[in-house]
C-alpha positions in Angstrom: 53.4 53.3 70.9 50.5 50.8 71.2 49.9 49.1 68.5 52.6 50.3 66.2 56.1 49.2 65.3 58.7 49.2 68.0 61.4 51.9 67.8 65.0 51.3 68.2 67.0 53.5 69.6 70.9 53.8 69.7 73.5 55.7 71.5 77.4 55.5 72.0 78.3 54.3 75.1 81.7 56.2 74.8 80.7 59.9 74.2 77.2 59.7 75.2 75.4 61.1 71.6 72.7 59.5 69.6 73.2 58.0 66.4 71.2 57.1 63.2 69.0 53.7 63.3 70.9 50.5 62.6 74.7 52.7 63.0 77.1 49.9 64.1 80.0 52.9 65.0 79.5 56.0 66.4 80.0 58.8 63.7 81.3 61.0 66.1 83.7 58.9 68.0 84.0 55.7 66.1 82.9 53.6 69.0 80.6 50.5 69.2 77.3 51.2 69.9 74.4 49.8 71.2 70.7 49.3 70.9 68.4 49.2 73.9 64.1 48.9 73.6 62.0 51.9 74.6 61.5 50.2 77.5 65.0 51.0 78.3 64.6 54.3 77.0 64.6 56.2 80.5 67.5 54.2 82.1 69.7 55.1 78.6 68.8 58.8 77.7 71.6 60.0 79.8 74.9 59.8 78.6 77.5 57.6 81.3 78.0 59.1 84.6 81.5 58.0 84.0 84.2 60.8 82.8 84.6 60.6 79.1 87.7 61.0 77.6 88.4 64.2 75.3 87.2 64.4 72.2 89.3 64.7 69.2 90.5 67.8 68.9 92.7 70.3 67.1 95.6 70.8 69.2 95.2 74.8 69.8 97.8 77.2 69.8 98.9 77.1 74.1 98.9 73.8 73.7 101.6 73.7 71.3 103.5 76.5 73.0 103.6 74.9 75.6 104.5 71.4 74.3 107.7 73.7 72.3 108.3 75.2 75.6 109.2 71.6 76.8 111.4 70.8 73.9 113.2 73.9 74.2 114.6 72.6 77.8 115.0 69.4 76.9 117.1 70.2 73.4 119.0 72.6 75.2 119.5 70.7 78.6 120.9 68.4 76.1 123.5 70.4 74.0 124.7 72.2 76.9 126.6 68.8 78.9 128.6 68.4 76.0 129.3 72.0 75.3 130.3 72.4 79.2 132.4 69.1 78.9 134.6 70.4 76.1 134.9 74.5 77.9 135.9 72.1 80.8 138.9 70.2 78.9 140.2 73.4 77.7 139.0 73.2 74.1 139.2 76.6 72.3 136.2 78.6 72.9 135.4 79.5 69.2 135.3 75.5 68.5 132.9 75.6 71.3 130.9 77.5 69.8 131.0 75.8 66.0 129.9 72.7 68.1 127.2 74.1 69.9 126.1 75.6 66.3 126.6 72.3 64.4 124.0 70.7 67.0 121.9 73.0 67.2 121.1 72.6 63.7 121.7 69.0 63.5 120.3 68.2 67.0 117.2 70.4 66.6 116.4 68.3 62.9 117.2 65.0 64.0 114.9 65.2 67.1 111.9 66.8 65.6 112.2 65.0 62.3 112.5 61.3 64.1 110.1 61.6 66.4 107.2 63.2 64.4 107.8 60.4 62.0 107.5 57.6 64.9 105.1 55.4 65.5 104.3 58.0 68.5 104.1 60.9 66.4 105.0 63.4 68.6 108.3 65.0 70.7 108.3 64.8 73.9 107.0 68.0 74.6 104.0 67.2 72.6 103.9 63.5 74.1 103.4 65.2 77.7 100.6 67.7 76.4 98.9 64.8 74.6 99.1 65.6 70.9 100.7 64.4 67.8 101.3 65.2 64.2 99.7 63.7 61.2 99.1 64.2 57.5 96.1 65.9 56.3 94.3 62.5 56.5 95.4 62.3 60.1 98.1 59.6 58.7 101.6 59.1 60.0 104.0 61.1 58.5 106.7 59.9 57.3 111.1 61.1 57.8 111.0 63.2 55.1 108.1 65.4 55.7 109.0 65.7 59.5 112.2 66.9 57.8 109.9 69.3 55.7 108.2 70.4 58.1 110.7 71.1 60.4 112.8 73.9 58.0 109.5 75.4 57.1 109.6 76.4 60.8 112.0 79.1 59.4 109.6 80.5 57.4 107.0 81.2 60.5 109.8 83.1 62.3 110.8 85.1 59.5 107.2 86.0 59.4 108.1 88.0 63.1 106.3 84.5 64.5 102.6 85.4 62.9 103.4 82.0 61.3 102.9 80.3 64.9 100.5 82.3 66.1 98.1 81.4 63.0 97.6 78.1 65.2 95.5 79.8 67.0 92.8 81.1 64.5 93.3 79.0 61.6 89.8 76.8 60.7 92.4 73.6 61.2 94.4 75.6 63.5 97.9 74.9 61.6 100.4 76.8 61.7 102.2 78.8 58.4 105.1 75.0 58.8 102.0 72.8 58.9 100.6 74.0 55.5 103.5 74.1 53.5 104.1 70.4 55.0 100.5 69.6 54.8 100.4 68.6 58.4 98.1 68.8 61.1 98.7 68.7 65.1 95.9 66.6 66.6 94.9 65.5 70.1 96.5 62.3 71.2 93.3 60.3 70.5 92.6 61.4 67.0 92.2 58.4 64.7 92.2 59.2 60.9 89.0 58.3 61.1 88.2 61.3 62.7 90.0 63.1 60.7 88.4 61.8 57.2 85.0 62.4 58.1 85.7 65.6 59.7 84.8 64.8 63.1 87.6 66.8 64.9 86.3 70.1 66.4 89.1 73.2 67.0 89.3 74.3 70.9 87.3 77.7 71.8 89.2 80.7 71.5 88.1 83.4 74.2 88.9 86.8 73.0 91.3 87.3 75.9 93.6 84.7 74.4 93.2 86.1 70.7 94.4 89.7 72.1 97.4 87.5 74.1 97.9 86.1 70.4 98.2 88.9 68.9 100.6 91.2 71.1 102.6 87.8 71.5 103.1 88.6 67.8 104.1 91.9 68.0 106.7 91.4 70.3 108.9 89.9 68.1 108.6 92.9 65.8 109.6 95.3 69.0 112.4 93.7 69.4 113.6 93.3 66.4 113.6 97.4 66.1 114.7 97.6 69.3 117.9 95.6 68.3 118.4 98.0 64.8 117.5 101.2 66.4 119.3 101.1 69.8 123.1 99.9 68.7 122.5 102.6 65.4 121.8 104.7 67.9 124.6 104.3 70.4 127.3 104.1 67.5 125.8 107.2 66.1 126.3 109.0 69.8 130.4 107.5 69.4 131.1 108.7 66.2 129.6 112.1 67.4 131.9 112.4 70.3 135.1 111.0 68.0 134.0 114.3 65.7 134.4 116.3 69.0 138.0 115.6 69.5 138.9 115.9 66.0 137.2 119.3 65.9 138.9 120.5 69.0 141.9 119.1 67.7 142.1 121.5 65.1 143.6 124.7 67.2 146.4 122.1 67.8 147.0 121.3 64.0 147.0 125.2 63.1 149.9 125.7 65.8 151.6 123.1 65.0 151.7 124.4 61.0 152.7 128.0 62.6 155.9 126.2 64.1 157.0 124.2 60.8 156.4 126.9 58.5 158.6 128.9 60.9 161.4 126.5 60.2 160.7 124.4 63.4 161.0 120.4 62.5 158.0 118.5 63.7 160.0 116.8 66.3 160.8 120.1 67.8 157.1 120.6 68.4 155.9 120.0 71.4 152.8 121.2 73.3 155.1 122.5 76.5 156.5 125.1 73.9 153.5 126.0 72.2 151.5 126.8 75.1 148.5 126.3 74.6 145.1 126.8 76.4 143.5 123.5 77.1 140.4 122.6 74.5 137.6 121.6 77.3 135.2 118.7 76.6 133.3 116.1 78.3 133.9 113.8 76.1 137.9 114.5 75.3 140.4 114.2 78.8 143.5 115.8 77.1 144.9 116.8 73.7 148.3 116.7 73.4 151.1 117.1 70.6 154.6 115.0 70.8 156.6 115.5 67.8 154.3 117.5 65.8 151.8 114.5 66.5 148.4 115.3 67.7 147.0 112.8 70.6 143.7 113.2 71.5 142.6 111.2 74.5 138.8 110.4 75.3 137.9 110.1 78.8 134.8 111.8 81.1 131.8 111.4 79.9 132.4 109.5 76.7 131.0 106.3 75.9 132.4 103.1 77.5 133.9 101.9 74.4 135.7 105.2 73.7 136.8 105.9 77.2 140.3 105.3 77.3 141.2 105.4 74.2 143.3 107.7 71.5 143.1 108.8 68.0 146.6 110.8 66.1 146.6 113.3 63.5 150.1 112.5 62.2 151.6 115.5 60.4 153.5 115.2 56.9 155.2 117.4 54.5 155.1 117.2 50.6 158.4 118.8 49.1 157.1 122.1 48.7 157.2 121.6 52.5 153.5 122.2 52.3 152.0 120.2 55.6 149.3 117.4 55.4 147.7 115.4 57.9 147.5 111.4 58.1 144.0 110.5 60.9 144.0 107.7 62.9 144.5 104.5 60.4 144.5 106.5 57.2 147.6 106.0 55.1 149.9 108.3 54.8 149.0 109.8 51.4 151.9 108.9 48.2 154.8 111.9 48.4 154.2 112.7 51.9 156.6 112.0 54.4 155.5 111.7 58.0 156.9 112.8 61.4 156.5 109.3 62.8 156.3 105.6 61.1 154.1 103.2 61.9 151.4 105.7 63.5 148.3 103.1 62.7 149.5 101.0 65.7 149.1 103.9 67.6 145.3 104.7 67.3 143.2 102.3 69.1 139.2 103.8 68.5 137.7 101.3 66.7 137.1 101.5 63.2 134.1 101.8 62.7 133.5 105.0 65.4 135.9 106.9 63.0 135.5 109.4 60.2 136.1 107.8 56.5 139.4 109.9 56.0 140.5 108.7 59.1 139.8 104.9 58.0 142.0 102.9 56.2 139.3 101.9 53.4 
């Protein structure tokens, strides 16, 4: 204004925002600012036309997912090399499995802890995406805190992965393990001053991203429920098929008991002599009697884990000539003389599918 004090106007050459008069650095990005007289205001009133670097941000959910995917590929690839080498060398499969498990824990821990506490403050995946890990003041973290952060990811997993999804919604875009360890994940160009002054901005999250992240958090829960319920239902079906075979064998048991009561020793009791009718079942391929022992063979529409197996019912007698049956893998009761010895070796139905009175408990 004519006759008045000439005003001084300042702007940041890096991000282009105006700052208070007398400031030496931009409060947004920390870059030195320049002073321009009012006569040049029209020239400098707009930010420079050249592209500016990305402003410091808290790392969003999807950037962290992308970095994690890269790190997973790196780790799996690194662990497969020695595993394949051991397998080709003829090392026992159990030993190879133990080596892989050990590498998964120790290798994963060292991979993340060493790189997060390094001067880069980031794993290979985070470097590729342009983000890094800091403490709550924006400083580099030590190996101890990086170790704690790595093992705190177990908590994020135990919450059906909701602990990881929290990185998409919390104010500083922290996952559960970040909160436990006192860490932040920020863009690569972020400086401690940016964190200290609160200049960092969280990335915008659209409604679609929120919906996808929410659905993603439900997938593990659905998977866990399916992983529990499907095998449980499958086991129930197989047990029911085993029980069906035992119920059909009841007629054969009665025939053996009658023959024994009539004076026939067990070794003379055979299927052909008894002339028993075939007991039909879609899960039982045959039921036969050999030396008084009933053999139930499963097949037909039986489950693949049951098909081709057999279950024995072995008769035995007490001192009073009472017939007592021993089923499957169960031990012979005291005071009973069985028709055969070592009967348990002939039943090959998996123990978990047998009724309790047919198992060695």
